[in-house]
mmCIF entry with sequence, helices, sheets and N, C-alpha, C, O atoms, coordinates in Angstrom:
data_MODEL
# 
_entry.id   MODEL 
# 
_entity.id                         1 
_entity.type                       polymer 
_entity.pdbx_number_of_molecules   1 
# 
_entity_poly.entity_id                      1 
_entity_poly.type                           'polypeptide(L)' 
_entity_poly.nstd_linkage                   no 
_entity_poly.nstd_monomer                   no 
_entity_poly.pdbx_seq_one_letter_code       MPIRDPFKLELALNSTFRVKICRKCGAKNAWTAERCRRCKSRNLRPKRYKK 
_entity_poly.pdbx_seq_one_letter_code_can   MPIRDPFKLELALNSTFRVKICRKCGAKNAWTAERCRRCKSRNLRPKRYKK 
_entity_poly.pdbx_strand_id                 A 
# 
loop_
_entity_poly_seq.entity_id 
_entity_poly_seq.num 
_entity_poly_seq.mon_id 
_entity_poly_seq.hetero 
1 1  MET n 
1 2  PRO n 
1 3  ILE n 
1 4  ARG n 
1 5  ASP n 
1 6  PRO n 
1 7  PHE n 
1 8  LYS n 
1 9  LEU n 
1 10 GLU n 
1 11 LEU n 
1 12 ALA n 
1 13 LEU n 
1 14 ASN n 
1 15 SER n 
1 16 THR n 
1 17 PHE n 
1 18 ARG n 
1 19 VAL n 
1 20 LYS n 
1 21 ILE n 
1 22 CYS n 
1 23 ARG n 
1 24 LYS n 
1 25 CYS n 
1 26 GLY n 
1 27 ALA n 
1 28 LYS n 
1 29 ASN n 
1 30 ALA n 
1 31 TRP n 
1 32 THR n 
1 33 ALA n 
1 34 GLU n 
1 35 ARG n 
1 36 CYS n 
1 37 ARG n 
1 38 ARG n 
1 39 CYS n 
1 40 LYS n 
1 41 SER n 
1 42 ARG n 
1 43 ASN n 
1 44 LEU n 
1 45 ARG n 
1 46 PRO n 
1 47 LYS n 
1 48 ARG n 
1 49 TYR n 
1 50 LYS n 
1 51 LYS n 
# 
_struct_asym.id          A 
_struct_asym.entity_id   1 
# 
_struct_conf.conf_type_id            HELX_P 
_struct_conf.id                      HELX_P1 
_struct_conf.pdbx_PDB_helix_id       AA1 
_struct_conf.beg_label_comp_id       PRO 
_struct_conf.beg_label_asym_id       A 
_struct_conf.beg_label_seq_id        6 
_struct_conf.pdbx_beg_PDB_ins_code   ? 
_struct_conf.end_label_comp_id       PHE 
_struct_conf.end_label_asym_id       A 
_struct_conf.end_label_seq_id        17 
_struct_conf.pdbx_end_PDB_ins_code   ? 
_struct_conf.beg_auth_comp_id        PRO 
_struct_conf.beg_auth_asym_id        A 
_struct_conf.beg_auth_seq_id         6 
_struct_conf.end_auth_comp_id        PHE 
_struct_conf.end_auth_asym_id        A 
_struct_conf.end_auth_seq_id         17 
_struct_conf.pdbx_PDB_helix_class    1 
_struct_conf.details                 ? 
_struct_conf.pdbx_PDB_helix_length   12 
# 
_struct_conf_type.id          HELX_P 
_struct_conf_type.criteria    ? 
_struct_conf_type.reference   ? 
# 
_struct_sheet.id               AA1 
_struct_sheet.type             ? 
_struct_sheet.number_strands   3 
_struct_sheet.details          ? 
# 
loop_
_struct_sheet_order.sheet_id 
_struct_sheet_order.range_id_1 
_struct_sheet_order.range_id_2 
_struct_sheet_order.offset 
_struct_sheet_order.sense 
AA1 1 2 ? anti-parallel 
AA1 2 3 ? anti-parallel 
# 
loop_
_struct_sheet_range.sheet_id 
_struct_sheet_range.id 
_struct_sheet_range.beg_label_comp_id 
_struct_sheet_range.beg_label_asym_id 
_struct_sheet_range.beg_label_seq_id 
_struct_sheet_range.pdbx_beg_PDB_ins_code 
_struct_sheet_range.end_label_comp_id 
_struct_sheet_range.end_label_asym_id 
_struct_sheet_range.end_label_seq_id 
_struct_sheet_range.pdbx_end_PDB_ins_code 
_struct_sheet_range.beg_auth_comp_id 
_struct_sheet_range.beg_auth_asym_id 
_struct_sheet_range.beg_auth_seq_id 
_struct_sheet_range.end_auth_comp_id 
_struct_sheet_range.end_auth_asym_id 
_struct_sheet_range.end_auth_seq_id 
AA1 1 LYS A 28 ? ASN A 29 ? LYS A 28 ASN A 29 
AA1 2 LYS A 20 ? CYS A 22 ? LYS A 20 CYS A 22 
AA1 3 LEU A 44 ? PRO A 46 ? LEU A 44 PRO A 46 
# 
loop_
_atom_site.group_PDB 
_atom_site.id 
_atom_site.type_symbol 
_atom_site.label_atom_id 
_atom_site.label_alt_id 
_atom_site.label_comp_id 
_atom_site.label_asym_id 
_atom_site.label_entity_id 
_atom_site.label_seq_id 
_atom_site.pdbx_PDB_ins_code 
_atom_site.Cartn_x 
_atom_site.Cartn_y 
_atom_site.Cartn_z 
_atom_site.occupancy 
_atom_site.B_iso_or_equiv 
_atom_site.pdbx_formal_charge 
_atom_site.auth_seq_id 
_atom_site.auth_comp_id 
_atom_site.auth_asym_id 
_atom_site.auth_atom_id 
_atom_site.pdbx_PDB_model_num 
ATOM 1   N N  . MET A 1 1  ? -7.448 14.954 -25.794 1.00 0.00 ? 1  MET A N  1 
ATOM 2   C CA . MET A 1 1  ? -6.704 15.185 -27.009 1.00 0.00 ? 1  MET A CA 1 
ATOM 3   C C  . MET A 1 1  ? -5.485 14.261 -27.018 1.00 0.00 ? 1  MET A C  1 
ATOM 4   O O  . MET A 1 1  ? -4.586 14.419 -26.192 1.00 0.00 ? 1  MET A O  1 
ATOM 5   N N  . PRO A 1 2  ? -5.446 13.295 -27.946 1.00 0.00 ? 2  PRO A N  1 
ATOM 6   C CA . PRO A 1 2  ? -4.329 12.352 -27.968 1.00 0.00 ? 2  PRO A CA 1 
ATOM 7   C C  . PRO A 1 2  ? -3.036 12.998 -28.439 1.00 0.00 ? 2  PRO A C  1 
ATOM 8   O O  . PRO A 1 2  ? -3.040 13.938 -29.235 1.00 0.00 ? 2  PRO A O  1 
ATOM 9   N N  . ILE A 1 3  ? -1.937 12.474 -27.931 1.00 0.00 ? 3  ILE A N  1 
ATOM 10  C CA . ILE A 1 3  ? -0.611 12.949 -28.325 1.00 0.00 ? 3  ILE A CA 1 
ATOM 11  C C  . ILE A 1 3  ? -0.150 12.110 -29.512 1.00 0.00 ? 3  ILE A C  1 
ATOM 12  O O  . ILE A 1 3  ? -0.057 10.887 -29.410 1.00 0.00 ? 3  ILE A O  1 
ATOM 13  N N  . ARG A 1 4  ? 0.137  12.760 -30.632 1.00 0.00 ? 4  ARG A N  1 
ATOM 14  C CA . ARG A 1 4  ? 0.527  12.030 -31.839 1.00 0.00 ? 4  ARG A CA 1 
ATOM 15  C C  . ARG A 1 4  ? 2.035  11.983 -32.034 1.00 0.00 ? 4  ARG A C  1 
ATOM 16  O O  . ARG A 1 4  ? 2.538  11.065 -32.682 1.00 0.00 ? 4  ARG A O  1 
ATOM 17  N N  . ASP A 1 5  ? 2.754  12.930 -31.500 1.00 0.00 ? 5  ASP A N  1 
ATOM 18  C CA . ASP A 1 5  ? 4.203  12.959 -31.645 1.00 0.00 ? 5  ASP A CA 1 
ATOM 19  C C  . ASP A 1 5  ? 4.817  11.844 -30.795 1.00 0.00 ? 5  ASP A C  1 
ATOM 20  O O  . ASP A 1 5  ? 4.630  11.838 -29.578 1.00 0.00 ? 5  ASP A O  1 
ATOM 21  N N  . PRO A 1 6  ? 5.554  10.890 -31.410 1.00 0.00 ? 6  PRO A N  1 
ATOM 22  C CA . PRO A 1 6  ? 6.081  9.759  -30.633 1.00 0.00 ? 6  PRO A CA 1 
ATOM 23  C C  . PRO A 1 6  ? 7.041  10.167 -29.521 1.00 0.00 ? 6  PRO A C  1 
ATOM 24  O O  . PRO A 1 6  ? 7.056  9.542  -28.461 1.00 0.00 ? 6  PRO A O  1 
ATOM 25  N N  . PHE A 1 7  ? 7.841  11.204 -29.747 1.00 0.00 ? 7  PHE A N  1 
ATOM 26  C CA . PHE A 1 7  ? 8.776  11.639 -28.707 1.00 0.00 ? 7  PHE A CA 1 
ATOM 27  C C  . PHE A 1 7  ? 8.024  12.194 -27.505 1.00 0.00 ? 7  PHE A C  1 
ATOM 28  O O  . PHE A 1 7  ? 8.360  11.872 -26.365 1.00 0.00 ? 7  PHE A O  1 
ATOM 29  N N  . LYS A 1 8  ? 7.014  13.020 -27.744 1.00 0.00 ? 8  LYS A N  1 
ATOM 30  C CA . LYS A 1 8  ? 6.233  13.594 -26.638 1.00 0.00 ? 8  LYS A CA 1 
ATOM 31  C C  . LYS A 1 8  ? 5.431  12.524 -25.921 1.00 0.00 ? 8  LYS A C  1 
ATOM 32  O O  . LYS A 1 8  ? 5.263  12.585 -24.703 1.00 0.00 ? 8  LYS A O  1 
ATOM 33  N N  . LEU A 1 9  ? 4.931  11.538 -26.667 1.00 0.00 ? 9  LEU A N  1 
ATOM 34  C CA . LEU A 1 9  ? 4.180  10.446 -26.053 1.00 0.00 ? 9  LEU A CA 1 
ATOM 35  C C  . LEU A 1 9  ? 5.079  9.640  -25.118 1.00 0.00 ? 9  LEU A C  1 
ATOM 36  O O  . LEU A 1 9  ? 4.686  9.323  -23.995 1.00 0.00 ? 9  LEU A O  1 
ATOM 37  N N  . GLU A 1 10 ? 6.278  9.311  -25.579 1.00 0.00 ? 10 GLU A N  1 
ATOM 38  C CA . GLU A 1 10 ? 7.214  8.560  -24.740 1.00 0.00 ? 10 GLU A CA 1 
ATOM 39  C C  . GLU A 1 10 ? 7.605  9.353  -23.503 1.00 0.00 ? 10 GLU A C  1 
ATOM 40  O O  . GLU A 1 10 ? 7.720  8.789  -22.415 1.00 0.00 ? 10 GLU A O  1 
ATOM 41  N N  . LEU A 1 11 ? 7.810  10.649 -23.661 1.00 0.00 ? 11 LEU A N  1 
ATOM 42  C CA . LEU A 1 11 ? 8.153  11.509 -22.542 1.00 0.00 ? 11 LEU A CA 1 
ATOM 43  C C  . LEU A 1 11 ? 7.024  11.547 -21.506 1.00 0.00 ? 11 LEU A C  1 
ATOM 44  O O  . LEU A 1 11 ? 7.276  11.474 -20.303 1.00 0.00 ? 11 LEU A O  1 
ATOM 45  N N  . ALA A 1 12 ? 5.792  11.662 -21.977 1.00 0.00 ? 12 ALA A N  1 
ATOM 46  C CA . ALA A 1 12 ? 4.643  11.704 -21.069 1.00 0.00 ? 12 ALA A CA 1 
ATOM 47  C C  . ALA A 1 12 ? 4.458  10.379 -20.334 1.00 0.00 ? 12 ALA A C  1 
ATOM 48  O O  . ALA A 1 12 ? 4.184  10.366 -19.134 1.00 0.00 ? 12 ALA A O  1 
ATOM 49  N N  . LEU A 1 13 ? 4.607  9.266  -21.049 1.00 0.00 ? 13 LEU A N  1 
ATOM 50  C CA . LEU A 1 13 ? 4.448  7.962  -20.407 1.00 0.00 ? 13 LEU A CA 1 
ATOM 51  C C  . LEU A 1 13 ? 5.548  7.701  -19.391 1.00 0.00 ? 13 LEU A C  1 
ATOM 52  O O  . LEU A 1 13 ? 5.290  7.142  -18.325 1.00 0.00 ? 13 LEU A O  1 
ATOM 53  N N  . ASN A 1 14 ? 6.777  8.103  -19.715 1.00 0.00 ? 14 ASN A N  1 
ATOM 54  C CA . ASN A 1 14 ? 7.878  7.903  -18.769 1.00 0.00 ? 14 ASN A CA 1 
ATOM 55  C C  . ASN A 1 14 ? 7.687  8.716  -17.508 1.00 0.00 ? 14 ASN A C  1 
ATOM 56  O O  . ASN A 1 14 ? 7.950  8.220  -16.412 1.00 0.00 ? 14 ASN A O  1 
ATOM 57  N N  . SER A 1 15 ? 7.234  9.956  -17.635 1.00 0.00 ? 15 SER A N  1 
ATOM 58  C CA . SER A 1 15 ? 7.052  10.777 -16.442 1.00 0.00 ? 15 SER A CA 1 
ATOM 59  C C  . SER A 1 15 ? 5.874  10.298 -15.602 1.00 0.00 ? 15 SER A C  1 
ATOM 60  O O  . SER A 1 15 ? 5.848  10.511 -14.390 1.00 0.00 ? 15 SER A O  1 
ATOM 61  N N  . THR A 1 16 ? 4.901  9.651  -16.240 1.00 0.00 ? 16 THR A N  1 
ATOM 62  C CA . THR A 1 16 ? 3.717  9.184  -15.513 1.00 0.00 ? 16 THR A CA 1 
ATOM 63  C C  . THR A 1 16 ? 3.910  7.798  -14.912 1.00 0.00 ? 16 THR A C  1 
ATOM 64  O O  . THR A 1 16 ? 3.497  7.555  -13.778 1.00 0.00 ? 16 THR A O  1 
ATOM 65  N N  . PHE A 1 17 ? 4.529  6.888  -15.654 1.00 0.00 ? 17 PHE A N  1 
ATOM 66  C CA . PHE A 1 17 ? 4.556  5.493  -15.244 1.00 0.00 ? 17 PHE A CA 1 
ATOM 67  C C  . PHE A 1 17 ? 5.911  4.976  -14.792 1.00 0.00 ? 17 PHE A C  1 
ATOM 68  O O  . PHE A 1 17 ? 5.993  3.844  -14.314 1.00 0.00 ? 17 PHE A O  1 
ATOM 69  N N  . ARG A 1 18 ? 6.974  5.753  -14.921 1.00 0.00 ? 18 ARG A N  1 
ATOM 70  C CA . ARG A 1 18 ? 8.285  5.286  -14.445 1.00 0.00 ? 18 ARG A CA 1 
ATOM 71  C C  . ARG A 1 18 ? 8.474  5.694  -12.994 1.00 0.00 ? 18 ARG A C  1 
ATOM 72  O O  . ARG A 1 18 ? 9.359  6.485  -12.667 1.00 0.00 ? 18 ARG A O  1 
ATOM 73  N N  . VAL A 1 19 ? 7.644  5.153  -12.142 1.00 0.00 ? 19 VAL A N  1 
ATOM 74  C CA . VAL A 1 19 ? 7.754  5.347  -10.696 1.00 0.00 ? 19 VAL A CA 1 
ATOM 75  C C  . VAL A 1 19 ? 7.573  3.996  -10.027 1.00 0.00 ? 19 VAL A C  1 
ATOM 76  O O  . VAL A 1 19 ? 7.042  3.058  -10.622 1.00 0.00 ? 19 VAL A O  1 
ATOM 77  N N  . LYS A 1 20 ? 8.013  3.912  -8.808  1.00 0.00 ? 20 LYS A N  1 
ATOM 78  C CA . LYS A 1 20 ? 7.805  2.704  -8.023  1.00 0.00 ? 20 LYS A CA 1 
ATOM 79  C C  . LYS A 1 20 ? 6.838  3.031  -6.895  1.00 0.00 ? 20 LYS A C  1 
ATOM 80  O O  . LYS A 1 20 ? 6.882  4.117  -6.317  1.00 0.00 ? 20 LYS A O  1 
ATOM 81  N N  . ILE A 1 21 ? 5.972  2.083  -6.593  1.00 0.00 ? 21 ILE A N  1 
ATOM 82  C CA . ILE A 1 21 ? 4.970  2.232  -5.547  1.00 0.00 ? 21 ILE A CA 1 
ATOM 83  C C  . ILE A 1 21 ? 5.336  1.315  -4.388  1.00 0.00 ? 21 ILE A C  1 
ATOM 84  O O  . ILE A 1 21 ? 5.670  0.147  -4.583  1.00 0.00 ? 21 ILE A O  1 
ATOM 85  N N  . CYS A 1 22 ? 5.267  1.859  -3.190  1.00 0.00 ? 22 CYS A N  1 
ATOM 86  C CA . CYS A 1 22 ? 5.537  1.063  -1.990  1.00 0.00 ? 22 CYS A CA 1 
ATOM 87  C C  . CYS A 1 22 ? 4.334  0.165  -1.710  1.00 0.00 ? 22 CYS A C  1 
ATOM 88  O O  . CYS A 1 22 ? 3.192  0.625  -1.699  1.00 0.00 ? 22 CYS A O  1 
ATOM 89  N N  . ARG A 1 23 ? 4.601  -1.104 -1.486  1.00 0.00 ? 23 ARG A N  1 
ATOM 90  C CA . ARG A 1 23 ? 3.511  -2.035 -1.200  1.00 0.00 ? 23 ARG A CA 1 
ATOM 91  C C  . ARG A 1 23 ? 3.008  -1.902 0.235   1.00 0.00 ? 23 ARG A C  1 
ATOM 92  O O  . ARG A 1 23 ? 1.917  -2.373 0.557   1.00 0.00 ? 23 ARG A O  1 
ATOM 93  N N  . LYS A 1 24 ? 3.785  -1.274 1.082   1.00 0.00 ? 24 LYS A N  1 
ATOM 94  C CA . LYS A 1 24 ? 3.401  -1.149 2.489   1.00 0.00 ? 24 LYS A CA 1 
ATOM 95  C C  . LYS A 1 24 ? 2.546  0.098  2.736   1.00 0.00 ? 24 LYS A C  1 
ATOM 96  O O  . LYS A 1 24 ? 1.500  0.016  3.380   1.00 0.00 ? 24 LYS A O  1 
ATOM 97  N N  . CYS A 1 25 ? 2.997  1.270  2.218   1.00 0.00 ? 25 CYS A N  1 
ATOM 98  C CA . CYS A 1 25 ? 2.278  2.507  2.523   1.00 0.00 ? 25 CYS A CA 1 
ATOM 99  C C  . CYS A 1 25 ? 1.671  3.178  1.290   1.00 0.00 ? 25 CYS A C  1 
ATOM 100 O O  . CYS A 1 25 ? 0.882  4.111  1.432   1.00 0.00 ? 25 CYS A O  1 
ATOM 101 N N  . GLY A 1 26 ? 2.023  2.720  0.075   1.00 0.00 ? 26 GLY A N  1 
ATOM 102 C CA . GLY A 1 26 ? 1.420  3.266  -1.134  1.00 0.00 ? 26 GLY A CA 1 
ATOM 103 C C  . GLY A 1 26 ? 2.065  4.538  -1.651  1.00 0.00 ? 26 GLY A C  1 
ATOM 104 O O  . GLY A 1 26 ? 1.507  5.173  -2.546  1.00 0.00 ? 26 GLY A O  1 
ATOM 105 N N  . ALA A 1 27 ? 3.209  4.937  -1.131  1.00 0.00 ? 27 ALA A N  1 
ATOM 106 C CA . ALA A 1 27 ? 3.869  6.170  -1.558  1.00 0.00 ? 27 ALA A CA 1 
ATOM 107 C C  . ALA A 1 27 ? 4.518  5.985  -2.929  1.00 0.00 ? 27 ALA A C  1 
ATOM 108 O O  . ALA A 1 27 ? 4.974  4.894  -3.272  1.00 0.00 ? 27 ALA A O  1 
ATOM 109 N N  . LYS A 1 28 ? 4.552  7.084  -3.714  1.00 0.00 ? 28 LYS A N  1 
ATOM 110 C CA . LYS A 1 28 ? 5.256  7.079  -4.996  1.00 0.00 ? 28 LYS A CA 1 
ATOM 111 C C  . LYS A 1 28 ? 6.721  7.404  -4.736  1.00 0.00 ? 28 LYS A C  1 
ATOM 112 O O  . LYS A 1 28 ? 7.047  8.315  -3.974  1.00 0.00 ? 28 LYS A O  1 
ATOM 113 N N  . ASN A 1 29 ? 7.602  6.637  -5.389  1.00 0.00 ? 29 ASN A N  1 
ATOM 114 C CA . ASN A 1 29 ? 9.043  6.802  -5.238  1.00 0.00 ? 29 ASN A CA 1 
ATOM 115 C C  . ASN A 1 29 ? 9.689  6.920  -6.607  1.00 0.00 ? 29 ASN A C  1 
ATOM 116 O O  . ASN A 1 29 ? 9.069  6.609  -7.624  1.00 0.00 ? 29 ASN A O  1 
ATOM 117 N N  . ALA A 1 30 ? 10.928 7.369  -6.629  1.00 0.00 ? 30 ALA A N  1 
ATOM 118 C CA . ALA A 1 30 ? 11.677 7.480  -7.867  1.00 0.00 ? 30 ALA A CA 1 
ATOM 119 C C  . ALA A 1 30 ? 11.904 6.096  -8.472  1.00 0.00 ? 30 ALA A C  1 
ATOM 120 O O  . ALA A 1 30 ? 11.878 5.089  -7.764  1.00 0.00 ? 30 ALA A O  1 
ATOM 121 N N  . TRP A 1 31 ? 12.125 6.054  -9.784  1.00 0.00 ? 31 TRP A N  1 
ATOM 122 C CA . TRP A 1 31 ? 12.346 4.792  -10.489 1.00 0.00 ? 31 TRP A CA 1 
ATOM 123 C C  . TRP A 1 31 ? 13.601 4.094  -9.977  1.00 0.00 ? 31 TRP A C  1 
ATOM 124 O O  . TRP A 1 31 ? 13.668 2.865  -9.979  1.00 0.00 ? 31 TRP A O  1 
ATOM 125 N N  . THR A 1 32 ? 14.589 4.860  -9.540  1.00 0.00 ? 32 THR A N  1 
ATOM 126 C CA . THR A 1 32 ? 15.851 4.288  -9.081  1.00 0.00 ? 32 THR A CA 1 
ATOM 127 C C  . THR A 1 32 ? 15.853 3.970  -7.586  1.00 0.00 ? 32 THR A C  1 
ATOM 128 O O  . THR A 1 32 ? 16.868 3.513  -7.059  1.00 0.00 ? 32 THR A O  1 
ATOM 129 N N  . ALA A 1 33 ? 14.754 4.200  -6.907  1.00 0.00 ? 33 ALA A N  1 
ATOM 130 C CA . ALA A 1 33 ? 14.696 3.998  -5.457  1.00 0.00 ? 33 ALA A CA 1 
ATOM 131 C C  . ALA A 1 33 ? 14.847 2.529  -5.098  1.00 0.00 ? 33 ALA A C  1 
ATOM 132 O O  . ALA A 1 33 ? 14.350 1.648  -5.801  1.00 0.00 ? 33 ALA A O  1 
ATOM 133 N N  . GLU A 1 34 ? 15.534 2.281  -4.005  1.00 0.00 ? 34 GLU A N  1 
ATOM 134 C CA . GLU A 1 34 ? 15.655 0.927  -3.470  1.00 0.00 ? 34 GLU A CA 1 
ATOM 135 C C  . GLU A 1 34 ? 14.850 0.773  -2.190  1.00 0.00 ? 34 GLU A C  1 
ATOM 136 O O  . GLU A 1 34 ? 14.475 -0.336 -1.807  1.00 0.00 ? 34 GLU A O  1 
ATOM 137 N N  . ARG A 1 35 ? 14.582 1.921  -1.518  1.00 0.00 ? 35 ARG A N  1 
ATOM 138 C CA . ARG A 1 35 ? 13.758 1.914  -0.317  1.00 0.00 ? 35 ARG A CA 1 
ATOM 139 C C  . ARG A 1 35 ? 12.712 3.011  -0.440  1.00 0.00 ? 35 ARG A C  1 
ATOM 140 O O  . ARG A 1 35 ? 12.900 3.980  -1.176  1.00 0.00 ? 35 ARG A O  1 
ATOM 141 N N  . CYS A 1 36 ? 11.625 2.858  0.276   1.00 0.00 ? 36 CYS A N  1 
ATOM 142 C CA . CYS A 1 36 ? 10.553 3.853  0.277   1.00 0.00 ? 36 CYS A CA 1 
ATOM 143 C C  . CYS A 1 36 ? 11.016 5.118  0.995   1.00 0.00 ? 36 CYS A C  1 
ATOM 144 O O  . CYS A 1 36 ? 11.693 5.053  2.021   1.00 0.00 ? 36 CYS A O  1 
ATOM 145 N N  . ARG A 1 37 ? 10.643 6.258  0.443   1.00 0.00 ? 37 ARG A N  1 
ATOM 146 C CA . ARG A 1 37 ? 11.040 7.540  1.041   1.00 0.00 ? 37 ARG A CA 1 
ATOM 147 C C  . ARG A 1 37 ? 10.259 7.835  2.304   1.00 0.00 ? 37 ARG A C  1 
ATOM 148 O O  . ARG A 1 37 ? 10.698 8.637  3.128   1.00 0.00 ? 37 ARG A O  1 
ATOM 149 N N  . ARG A 1 38 ? 9.097  7.195  2.474   1.00 0.00 ? 38 ARG A N  1 
ATOM 150 C CA . ARG A 1 38 ? 8.239  7.512  3.610   1.00 0.00 ? 38 ARG A CA 1 
ATOM 151 C C  . ARG A 1 38 ? 8.381  6.514  4.758   1.00 0.00 ? 38 ARG A C  1 
ATOM 152 O O  . ARG A 1 38 ? 8.560  6.911  5.910   1.00 0.00 ? 38 ARG A O  1 
ATOM 153 N N  . CYS A 1 39 ? 8.302  5.218  4.446   1.00 0.00 ? 39 CYS A N  1 
ATOM 154 C CA . CYS A 1 39 ? 8.324  4.225  5.532   1.00 0.00 ? 39 CYS A CA 1 
ATOM 155 C C  . CYS A 1 39 ? 9.601  3.391  5.562   1.00 0.00 ? 39 CYS A C  1 
ATOM 156 O O  . CYS A 1 39 ? 9.754  2.532  6.430   1.00 0.00 ? 39 CYS A O  1 
ATOM 157 N N  . LYS A 1 40 ? 10.523 3.633  4.621   1.00 0.00 ? 40 LYS A N  1 
ATOM 158 C CA . LYS A 1 40 ? 11.829 2.959  4.537   1.00 0.00 ? 40 LYS A CA 1 
ATOM 159 C C  . LYS A 1 40 ? 11.742 1.462  4.244   1.00 0.00 ? 40 LYS A C  1 
ATOM 160 O O  . LYS A 1 40 ? 12.707 0.731  4.470   1.00 0.00 ? 40 LYS A O  1 
ATOM 161 N N  . SER A 1 41 ? 10.590 0.998  3.741   1.00 0.00 ? 41 SER A N  1 
ATOM 162 C CA . SER A 1 41 ? 10.437 -0.398 3.361   1.00 0.00 ? 41 SER A CA 1 
ATOM 163 C C  . SER A 1 41 ? 11.164 -0.657 2.045   1.00 0.00 ? 41 SER A C  1 
ATOM 164 O O  . SER A 1 41 ? 11.305 0.248  1.222   1.00 0.00 ? 41 SER A O  1 
ATOM 165 N N  . ARG A 1 42 ? 11.625 -1.890 1.846   1.00 0.00 ? 42 ARG A N  1 
ATOM 166 C CA . ARG A 1 42 ? 12.278 -2.268 0.590   1.00 0.00 ? 42 ARG A CA 1 
ATOM 167 C C  . ARG A 1 42 ? 11.310 -2.969 -0.361  1.00 0.00 ? 42 ARG A C  1 
ATOM 168 O O  . ARG A 1 42 ? 11.712 -3.420 -1.434  1.00 0.00 ? 42 ARG A O  1 
ATOM 169 N N  . ASN A 1 43 ? 10.048 -3.061 0.024   1.00 0.00 ? 43 ASN A N  1 
ATOM 170 C CA . ASN A 1 43 ? 9.044  -3.766 -0.758  1.00 0.00 ? 43 ASN A CA 1 
ATOM 171 C C  . ASN A 1 43 ? 8.401  -2.807 -1.769  1.00 0.00 ? 43 ASN A C  1 
ATOM 172 O O  . ASN A 1 43 ? 7.333  -2.251 -1.512  1.00 0.00 ? 43 ASN A O  1 
ATOM 173 N N  . LEU A 1 44 ? 9.065  -2.616 -2.928  1.00 0.00 ? 44 LEU A N  1 
ATOM 174 C CA . LEU A 1 44 ? 8.590  -1.691 -3.955  1.00 0.00 ? 44 LEU A CA 1 
ATOM 175 C C  . LEU A 1 44 ? 8.221  -2.460 -5.219  1.00 0.00 ? 44 LEU A C  1 
ATOM 176 O O  . LEU A 1 44 ? 8.770  -3.526 -5.498  1.00 0.00 ? 44 LEU A O  1 
ATOM 177 N N  . ARG A 1 45 ? 7.287  -1.902 -5.972  1.00 0.00 ? 45 ARG A N  1 
ATOM 178 C CA . ARG A 1 45 ? 6.894  -2.481 -7.261  1.00 0.00 ? 45 ARG A CA 1 
ATOM 179 C C  . ARG A 1 45 ? 6.796  -1.363 -8.289  1.00 0.00 ? 45 ARG A C  1 
ATOM 180 O O  . ARG A 1 45 ? 6.548  -0.215 -7.920  1.00 0.00 ? 45 ARG A O  1 
ATOM 181 N N  . PRO A 1 46 ? 6.986  -1.673 -9.582  1.00 0.00 ? 46 PRO A N  1 
ATOM 182 C CA . PRO A 1 46 ? 6.780  -0.651 -10.605 1.00 0.00 ? 46 PRO A CA 1 
ATOM 183 C C  . PRO A 1 46 ? 5.297  -0.329 -10.739 1.00 0.00 ? 46 PRO A C  1 
ATOM 184 O O  . PRO A 1 46 ? 4.454  -1.198 -10.519 1.00 0.00 ? 46 PRO A O  1 
ATOM 185 N N  . LYS A 1 47 ? 4.975  0.897  -11.093 1.00 0.00 ? 47 LYS A N  1 
ATOM 186 C CA . LYS A 1 47 ? 3.580  1.289  -11.272 1.00 0.00 ? 47 LYS A CA 1 
ATOM 187 C C  . LYS A 1 47 ? 2.982  0.523  -12.431 1.00 0.00 ? 47 LYS A C  1 
ATOM 188 O O  . LYS A 1 47 ? 3.621  0.368  -13.472 1.00 0.00 ? 47 LYS A O  1 
ATOM 189 N N  . ARG A 1 48 ? 1.769  0.045  -12.264 1.00 0.00 ? 48 ARG A N  1 
ATOM 190 C CA . ARG A 1 48 ? 1.099  -0.743 -13.307 1.00 0.00 ? 48 ARG A CA 1 
ATOM 191 C C  . ARG A 1 48 ? 0.661  0.138  -14.455 1.00 0.00 ? 48 ARG A C  1 
ATOM 192 O O  . ARG A 1 48 ? 0.280  1.293  -14.266 1.00 0.00 ? 48 ARG A O  1 
ATOM 193 N N  . TYR A 1 49 ? 0.722  -0.425 -15.646 1.00 0.00 ? 49 TYR A N  1 
ATOM 194 C CA . TYR A 1 49 ? 0.360  0.318  -16.859 1.00 0.00 ? 49 TYR A CA 1 
ATOM 195 C C  . TYR A 1 49 ? -0.438 -0.583 -17.774 1.00 0.00 ? 49 TYR A C  1 
ATOM 196 O O  . TYR A 1 49 ? 0.065  -1.613 -18.224 1.00 0.00 ? 49 TYR A O  1 
ATOM 197 N N  . LYS A 1 50 ? -1.695 -0.206 -18.060 1.00 0.00 ? 50 LYS A N  1 
ATOM 198 C CA . LYS A 1 50 ? -2.526 -0.932 -19.007 1.00 0.00 ? 50 LYS A CA 1 
ATOM 199 C C  . LYS A 1 50 ? -2.439 -0.236 -20.361 1.00 0.00 ? 50 LYS A C  1 
ATOM 200 O O  . LYS A 1 50 ? -2.623 0.978  -20.460 1.00 0.00 ? 50 LYS A O  1 
ATOM 201 N N  . LYS A 1 51 ? -2.159 -1.012 -21.395 1.00 0.00 ? 51 LYS A N  1 
ATOM 202 C CA . LYS A 1 51 ? -2.062 -0.417 -22.736 1.00 0.00 ? 51 LYS A CA 1 
ATOM 203 C C  . LYS A 1 51 ? -3.391 -0.247 -23.383 1.00 0.00 ? 51 LYS A C  1 
ATOM 204 O O  . LYS A 1 51 ? -3.471 0.239  -24.511 1.00 0.00 ? 51 LYS A O  1 
# 
């Protein structure tokens, strides 16, 4: 069931895709993270999103 309300759609996309993924161990981290919560690596990338 698609979300038609633009505010709810933006909220859902932000909660799903505004995370950073560690390139070393694959852990999900907060968007504001500078280091991985699990392995303490600084090698983070934003989660990929296909439109």
